[in-house]
C-alpha positions as CSV (number, residue, x, y, z in Angstrom):
1,M,26.2,84.5,49.3
2,L,30.0,84.9,49.3
3,K,31.4,86.8,46.5
4,E,33.4,84.1,45.4
5,N,29.8,81.5,45.6
6,K,28.7,83.7,43.4
7,F,31.4,83.8,40.8
8,L,30.8,80.4,40.5
9,Y,26.8,80.2,40.7
10,Y,27.0,82.7,37.6
11,F,30.4,81.0,35.9
12,S,28.2,78.1,35.6
13,Y,25.6,79.7,33.3
14,S,28.3,80.8,30.6
15,V,29.6,76.7,31.0
16,F,25.9,75.5,30.1
17,S,25.4,78.3,27.0
18,F,28.8,76.7,25.9
19,L,26.8,73.1,26.3
20,I,24.6,74.2,24.6
21,L,26.6,74.9,21.9
22,V,28.4,71.6,21.8
23,F,25.5,70.0,21.7
24,T,24.6,71.3,18.9
25,L,27.7,71.7,17.1
26,S,30.4,69.4,18.6
27,R,34.2,69.7,17.5
28,T,32.9,72.8,15.4
29,A,32.1,75.0,18.3
30,T,35.5,74.3,19.9
31,G,37.4,75.4,16.7
32,I,35.8,78.9,16.4
33,Y,38.1,81.4,16.6
34,I,38.0,84.5,18.8
35,F,41.2,87.2,18.2
36,N,43.5,84.5,16.9
37,F,42.6,82.2,19.4
38,R,40.2,78.9,19.2
39,I,37.2,78.9,21.9
40,G,38.4,75.3,22.7
41,E,41.5,76.5,24.0
42,Y,39.9,79.4,25.5
43,I,38.4,76.9,27.5
44,V,41.7,74.8,28.6
45,A,42.5,78.1,29.9
46,I,39.6,79.0,31.6
47,A,39.5,75.5,33.0
48,V,43.1,76.2,34.7
49,G,42.1,79.5,35.8
50,V,39.3,78.2,37.8
51,S,41.4,75.1,39.1
52,I,43.6,78.0,40.5
53,F,40.4,80.0,41.9
54,Y,39.0,77.1,43.6
55,F,42.4,76.3,45.5
56,L,42.8,80.2,46.4
57,F,39.2,80.9,48.0
58,K,38.4,77.0,49.1
59,K,38.3,78.3,52.6
60,K,36.0,81.1,51.8
61,L,33.4,79.3,49.8
62,N,32.6,77.8,53.3
63,I,32.7,74.4,52.0
64,N,32.4,71.7,54.4
65,Q,31.6,68.5,52.9
66,N,33.8,65.7,53.9
67,D,33.4,64.2,50.0
68,L,33.9,67.3,48.3
69,N,36.9,68.3,50.4
70,F,38.1,64.6,49.6
71,F,37.9,64.9,46.0
72,M,40.2,68.0,45.7
73,K,42.7,66.7,47.8
74,I,42.7,64.0,45.3
75,F,42.2,66.9,42.4
76,L,45.6,68.6,44.2
77,L,47.6,65.6,43.6
78,I,46.6,65.3,40.0
79,Y,47.4,68.8,39.5
80,L,50.5,68.6,41.4
81,S,51.5,65.5,39.5
82,F,51.5,67.8,36.2
83,I,53.7,70.5,37.8
84,L,56.3,67.9,38.2
85,S,56.2,66.3,35.0
86,V,56.9,69.9,33.4
87,I,59.7,70.5,36.3
88,I,61.5,67.1,35.4
89,N,61.1,67.8,31.5
90,L,61.9,71.5,32.0
91,E,64.7,71.4,29.1
92,N,62.3,71.3,26.4
93,N,60.4,74.9,25.5
94,F,57.2,75.6,27.4
95,T,54.3,76.1,24.8
96,T,50.7,76.3,24.7
97,Y,50.8,72.4,24.0
98,I,51.6,71.3,27.0
99,F,48.0,72.8,28.4
100,R,46.6,71.4,25.2
101,S,48.1,67.8,26.0
102,S,46.8,68.0,29.6
103,A,43.5,69.4,29.1
104,Y,42.1,65.9,30.4
105,L,43.6,67.2,34.1
106,W,42.0,70.7,33.8
107,F,38.4,70.1,32.9
108,I,38.0,67.9,36.3
109,V,37.1,71.0,38.2
110,F,34.3,71.7,36.1
111,F,32.7,68.6,38.7
112,I,32.6,71.5,40.8
113,V,31.1,73.8,38.7
114,G,28.4,71.3,38.2
115,Y,27.8,70.5,41.8
116,F,27.8,74.2,42.6
117,S,24.8,74.8,40.4
118,S,23.0,71.7,41.1
119,D,21.0,73.0,43.8
120,N,17.2,73.1,42.5
121,K,16.8,76.7,44.1
122,F,19.7,78.4,41.6
123,P,17.7,79.3,38.4
124,L,20.0,77.7,36.1
125,F,18.6,74.1,37.4
126,K,15.2,74.8,35.7
127,F,17.3,75.4,31.9
128,Y,18.8,71.8,32.6
129,Q,15.2,70.9,30.6
130,F,16.4,72.5,27.3
131,T,18.3,69.7,26.8
132,R,15.3,67.5,25.9
133,P,14.2,69.4,22.7
134,L,18.2,70.0,21.9
135,L,18.7,65.7,21.5
136,I,15.3,65.5,19.7
137,L,16.9,68.9,17.1
138,L,20.1,66.8,17.1
139,Y,18.7,64.0,16.3
140,F,17.0,65.2,12.8
141,Y,20.7,67.6,12.4
142,L,22.4,64.4,11.9
143,T,20.7,62.4,9.8
144,L,19.6,64.9,7.0
145,D,21.4,65.6,4.1
146,F,20.8,69.2,3.9
147,F,23.3,69.5,7.3
148,R,26.2,67.6,5.6
149,S,25.7,69.8,2.1
150,E,29.2,71.4,1.1
151,E,27.8,75.0,1.8
152,I,26.8,73.9,5.0
153,S,30.5,72.9,5.1
154,K,31.6,76.0,3.8
155,F,29.7,78.5,6.0
156,F,31.1,77.0,9.5
157,L,34.7,76.9,7.7
158,G,34.3,80.8,7.5
159,F,34.5,80.6,11.5
160,S,35.9,77.5,12.2
161,D,39.2,75.8,12.1
162,K,37.2,72.3,10.9
163,F,33.7,71.1,10.1
164,E,33.2,68.2,12.2
165,P,29.6,66.7,12.4
166,H,28.9,64.6,15.5
167,K,30.9,61.6,16.5
168,G,29.0,58.4,17.8
169,S,30.8,59.5,21.3
170,D,29.5,63.1,21.1
171,V,25.7,61.9,20.8
172,G,26.6,59.0,23.3
173,M,27.4,61.7,25.9
174,V,24.0,63.8,24.8
175,Y,21.9,61.1,24.9
176,I,23.1,59.7,28.5
177,S,23.5,63.0,30.1
178,T,19.9,63.8,28.9
179,M,18.0,60.5,29.6
180,F,19.8,60.5,33.3
181,L,18.4,64.2,33.8
182,N,15.4,63.2,32.3
183,N,14.6,60.2,34.3
184,R,15.8,61.5,37.4
185,I,15.6,64.8,38.3
186,F,12.9,66.4,35.9
187,N,9.7,65.2,37.8
188,E,7.2,65.8,34.4
189,K,4.7,63.9,32.9
190,Y,5.2,61.8,30.3
191,K,8.9,61.5,30.8
192,F,8.7,57.5,30.4
193,E,7.4,58.1,27.1
194,Y,10.5,60.5,26.2
195,F,13.0,58.2,27.0
196,F,11.4,55.4,25.0
197,Y,10.1,57.1,22.1
198,V,13.5,59.1,21.8
199,S,16.0,56.4,22.3
200,A,14.0,54.4,19.4
201,L,15.0,57.3,17.1
202,F,19.1,57.0,18.7
203,L,19.8,53.2,19.1
204,P,19.8,52.7,15.5
205,L,22.5,56.0,14.7
206,F,24.6,54.5,17.6
207,L,24.4,50.9,15.7
208,F,25.6,52.6,12.7
209,V,28.2,55.5,13.6
210,S,30.0,53.3,16.7
211,R,29.8,49.9,18.1
212,A,31.2,51.1,21.2
213,V,28.7,53.8,21.1
214,F,26.3,51.6,20.8
215,I,26.8,49.1,23.2
216,A,27.2,51.6,26.1
217,S,23.8,53.2,25.1
218,F,22.2,49.8,24.9
219,F,23.4,48.3,27.8
220,Y,21.8,52.1,29.5
221,F,18.7,51.7,27.8
222,I,17.6,48.4,29.0
223,F,19.2,49.3,32.8
224,E,16.8,51.9,32.5
225,L,13.9,50.4,31.4
226,I,14.3,47.8,34.1
227,N,13.8,50.4,36.8
228,Y,10.6,52.1,34.9
229,F,9.0,48.4,34.5
230,K,9.6,48.2,38.5
231,K,7.6,51.1,39.2
232,I,4.9,51.4,36.2
233,N,1.6,49.6,36.6
234,K,1.3,46.3,34.3
235,D,-0.8,47.7,31.8
236,Y,-0.1,45.0,28.8
237,L,-2.5,46.8,26.7
238,K,-0.6,50.0,27.3
239,I,2.9,48.1,26.9
240,G,2.1,46.7,23.8
241,I,0.9,49.7,22.2
242,S,4.1,51.4,23.4
243,L,6.1,48.5,22.3
244,I,4.4,48.7,18.5
245,L,5.1,52.6,18.5
246,F,8.7,51.8,19.9
247,S,9.1,49.3,16.6
248,L,7.7,51.8,14.0
249,I,9.9,54.9,15.3
250,F,12.7,52.5,15.3
251,F,12.3,51.2,11.9
252,T,11.3,54.6,10.6
253,S,14.9,55.6,12.4
254,V,16.7,52.5,10.4
255,V,15.3,53.4,6.7
256,T,16.3,57.3,7.6
257,I,20.0,56.5,8.3
258,Q,20.0,54.0,5.1
259,D,18.1,56.8,2.8
260,N,20.6,59.5,4.1
261,E,23.9,57.6,3.8
262,I,25.6,58.2,6.9
263,V,29.2,57.4,7.4
264,S,30.1,55.9,10.8
265,D,33.1,56.9,12.9
266,D,35.0,53.6,12.1
267,Y,34.8,54.0,8.2
268,Y,37.7,56.7,8.2
269,E,40.1,54.5,10.6
270,D,39.3,51.3,8.6
271,L,41.0,53.2,5.8
272,V,43.9,54.0,7.5
273,S,44.3,50.3,8.7
274,L,43.7,48.5,5.2
275,A,47.1,48.2,4.4
276,Q,47.9,46.5,8.1
277,E,44.8,44.3,7.8
278,R,46.1,43.2,4.0
279,N,50.0,42.5,5.6
280,K,48.2,40.6,9.1
281,I,49.2,37.2,10.1
282,Q,45.9,34.7,9.3
283,Y,45.8,33.0,12.3
284,E,42.8,30.1,12.4
285,K,41.6,28.0,15.9
286,D,39.6,24.7,14.6
287,G,38.8,25.7,10.9
288,H,37.6,29.2,12.4
289,L,39.1,32.7,12.1
290,S,39.7,34.2,15.9
291,L,38.6,37.1,16.6
292,F,41.8,37.4,19.0
293,W,44.8,35.8,18.9
294,F,48.6,35.9,20.0
295,S,51.7,35.9,17.9
296,D,55.6,37.3,19.1
297,G,53.9,38.3,22.5
298,R,51.5,40.9,21.0
299,I,47.6,40.5,20.9
300,F,46.1,40.7,17.1
301,S,42.1,41.1,16.6
302,A,40.7,40.2,13.1
303,D,38.9,43.0,13.6
304,G,40.8,45.7,11.6
305,N,39.2,48.6,13.4
306,L,39.8,47.1,17.0
307,D,43.3,45.7,16.1
308,W,44.1,49.1,14.9
309,R,43.5,50.4,18.5
310,L,45.3,47.2,20.1
311,Q,48.5,47.7,18.5
312,I,48.7,51.5,19.6
313,W,48.1,50.7,23.0
314,Q,50.8,48.2,22.6
315,D,53.1,50.0,21.9
316,V,52.4,52.7,24.1
317,F,53.0,50.1,26.9
318,Y,55.9,48.3,25.6
319,D,57.2,52.1,24.6
320,L,57.2,53.0,28.4
321,K,58.5,50.2,29.9
322,N,61.5,50.3,27.5
323,T,62.2,53.8,28.3
324,N,61.6,53.6,32.0
325,S,59.1,56.1,32.0
326,L,56.2,53.9,33.4
327,I,55.8,55.7,36.6
328,F,55.7,59.0,35.3
329,G,54.8,59.0,31.9
330,Y,55.9,60.6,28.4
331,G,55.2,64.2,29.8
332,Y,53.2,66.8,27.8
333,H,55.5,68.4,25.7
334,E,55.3,66.3,22.8
335,T,53.3,63.9,20.9
336,I,53.1,60.1,22.2
337,P,55.7,58.3,20.5
338,A,53.4,55.6,19.5
339,M,51.2,58.2,17.5
340,N,54.6,59.6,15.1
341,L,53.5,56.7,12.5
342,E,51.9,58.0,9.4
343,S,49.6,55.0,9.1
344,R,47.8,56.3,12.5
345,K,48.1,59.9,11.8
346,G,44.5,59.6,10.2
347,L,43.0,60.6,6.6
348,D,43.7,64.7,7.6
349,G,47.6,63.9,9.0
350,L,46.4,65.2,12.6
351,N,45.3,62.3,14.8
352,E,47.7,61.9,17.6
353,Q,45.1,60.4,20.2
354,V,45.6,56.7,21.3
355,H,41.8,56.3,21.6
356,N,41.5,55.3,25.1
357,F,41.3,57.7,28.1
358,L,42.9,55.4,30.3
359,I,46.0,54.8,28.0
360,N,46.5,58.5,27.5
361,I,46.8,59.0,31.2
362,L,49.5,56.3,31.4
363,A,51.0,57.8,28.7
364,R,51.0,61.0,29.9
365,G,51.5,60.5,33.5
366,G,52.4,56.9,34.1
367,L,50.6,54.6,37.2
368,F,51.2,57.4,39.5
369,Q,48.5,59.8,37.7
370,I,46.3,56.8,36.5
371,I,46.1,55.4,40.4
372,L,45.2,58.8,41.0
373,Y,42.4,59.0,38.9
374,I,41.1,55.7,39.7
375,L,40.7,56.5,43.2
376,L,39.0,59.6,42.4
377,V,36.4,57.6,40.4
378,I,36.0,55.2,43.2
379,S,35.5,57.7,45.7
380,I,33.0,59.8,44.1
381,I,31.1,56.7,43.8
382,Y,31.4,55.5,47.3
383,F,30.3,59.4,48.9
384,Y,27.7,59.0,46.1
385,Y,26.3,55.5,47.6
386,K,27.0,57.2,51.4
387,N,24.7,59.8,50.7
388,N,22.0,58.3,48.9
389,K,22.2,54.6,49.8
390,R,22.3,53.5,45.9
391,F,24.5,53.3,42.7
392,E,22.6,55.1,40.4
393,I,25.8,57.0,39.5
394,L,27.2,54.0,37.6
395,L,24.3,54.2,35.5
396,F,25.8,57.4,34.6
397,L,29.6,56.6,34.7
398,L,30.0,53.5,33.2
399,P,28.7,53.7,30.0
400,I,30.5,57.4,29.2
401,L,34.0,56.2,30.5
402,F,33.5,52.6,28.2
403,I,33.0,55.1,25.4
404,S,36.3,57.0,26.4
405,F,38.2,53.0,26.3
406,F,38.0,53.7,22.5
407,D,37.7,56.7,21.4
408,S,39.2,60.0,22.0
409,S,36.6,62.0,23.4
410,M,38.1,62.7,26.8
411,E,41.3,64.5,25.3
412,N,39.0,67.3,23.1
413,A,37.7,70.3,24.8
414,H,33.8,69.6,24.7
415,F,33.5,65.8,26.0
416,P,35.0,66.1,29.2
417,L,33.5,69.3,29.7
418,V,29.9,68.1,29.5
419,F,30.9,64.8,31.3
420,Y,32.2,66.7,34.4
421,F,30.0,69.5,34.7
422,F,26.7,66.7,34.2
423,L,28.7,64.7,37.1
424,G,28.8,66.9,39.4
425,I,25.1,67.5,38.7
426,I,24.0,64.3,39.4
427,Y,26.3,63.9,42.3
428,R,24.4,66.6,44.3
429,S,21.3,66.6,42.7
430,P,19.0,67.0,45.9
431,S,15.7,65.1,43.7
432,F,18.1,62.2,44.8
433,K,18.1,62.8,48.1
434,K,16.0,60.8,50.3
């Protein structure tokens, strides 16, 4: 094995170790300080380093796959768009903020890391099974009062810049990633039972903490259930017993969540949007309040949380258009202008994300970059189908991308790392090969 190959293989151990930390602590993990820098900042720097490493040693890695080479050409174009933006905005100071705001680009390289670690002969492959017990532990971590106590908060704030329970998007990512691996890569008995009953625990949680995550996870669950139903023997007694157990676990989960008074992701944004909600134009159609309506060339929603997002997205688009920045975006030197309003900064005054992954790409890199990213996603789907004669990867891609369209998840350090790493594993996994 070439030294470069060994580096990528053993580096994936470090990545997976960090994934375990993210599974358990989420955003709190990336805020841990080491020598005056947060782990999240180190991860961005590592992503930049791995990207440079790959392009420098690509020939020595002995990779001849047409699909991977095509992906990396798109990666290179995306990275070149970043360099072009930095050059265009040279009049601004070169700060670490540039890399923080462009982190969503650099994390793409973890697709390659996941790709290399997906070989079932590679020892790390066996460790993926730890995600299953971790998912169950995560449920109790989120639902028990003990872990949200003031003492726990003070403990974590002793070494991290922020103590933040898992957001709905984080839990949705962990759930979908774990279940996808469970249902396709692992061959042990009772994997259906694990999928079915653990889903009964998490679906009520998703319903309460985030509507977008619930919609994505619910449809994921239904499609997986259909796939299983096609393969299992139609033992209706067993099916009946399974449905009863599912119902019991589901309602127990509902009661647990209600008793522990878990606060939803949307709660904080609803507080911010109350003033806007009170002053909003009320438009009625056929005697009923419409979910959406048009006024003065803008789209509004009766849902305060959704309307908060809609106004941000429209402000980004109109401002890009008015400042002739639509092609190449604002760049990475400063906050997106639409997020400079105090009403959009959140309760802690630190929010600067537009809560939509595609809108963020549009704002930072313009139409040029968003076209490249869409091309990347389409090419992954195309080559996966070409190699496997199936579209199963869509079952992983679509729910997570849907979640990222209503959340700032992809702009964090932990969410895209998990996403791209597992996407690389899923794309290449030998268990999918015929």
